[in-house]
C-alpha positions in Angstrom: 141.7 33.8 -124.8 141.9 30.4 -122.7 142.1 30.1 -119.1 143.8 27.6 -116.6 143.6 26.8 -112.9 146.2 29.5 -112.3 144.1 32.2 -113.4 146.5 33.0 -116.6 145.5 33.0 -120.1 146.9 32.5 -123.6 145.7 35.1 -126.2 145.8 33.4 -129.5 144.6 34.2 -133.0 142.5 31.9 -135.0 145.3 30.7 -136.9 146.9 29.4 -133.7 149.5 32.1 -133.2 149.9 33.5 -129.6 150.9 36.5 -127.9 154.5 35.8 -127.1 157.0 37.8 -124.8 160.2 37.4 -126.2 162.4 38.0 -123.3 165.7 37.8 -124.6 164.9 40.9 -126.9 162.5 42.4 -124.7 159.6 42.7 -127.0 156.3 41.1 -127.7 155.4 38.8 -130.9 153.0 36.5 -132.5 154.4 33.0 -132.4 153.1 29.3 -132.7 151.4 28.3 -129.1 153.7 26.2 -127.3 152.2 27.0 -124.0 155.0 28.3 -121.9 155.0 30.9 -119.4 156.1 33.8 -121.9 152.9 32.8 -123.5 150.7 33.0 -120.5 149.2 36.1 -119.2 147.5 37.5 -116.0 144.7 40.1 -116.4 144.2 42.5 -113.6 141.3 45.2 -113.7 142.6 48.7 -112.8 140.4 51.1 -110.9 139.9 53.1 -114.2 138.2 50.6 -115.9 141.2 49.3 -118.1 142.9 45.8 -117.7 146.7 45.3 -117.0 148.0 42.3 -118.8 151.0 40.9 -117.1 153.3 38.0 -118.6 153.6 34.9 -116.4 157.3 34.9 -117.1 158.1 38.3 -115.9 155.8 38.1 -112.9 158.0 34.9 -112.0 161.2 36.1 -112.9 160.6 39.9 -111.0 161.1 41.6 -114.4 159.1 44.9 -115.2 158.4 45.3 -119.0 
């Protein structure tokens, strides 16, 4: 995971693929890292110890996935 000044992260494999939200098909995929908001993620710690991962793309589009 790599962070930025906006507290969002990319989640990447060693081979350079990133967790990518394909919003057109409403699915997740591994895709070459391009740095767009559909490949940036915000993590939020839940009270029960788990972590919520929210796409920056969906956060600014007011979409729920």
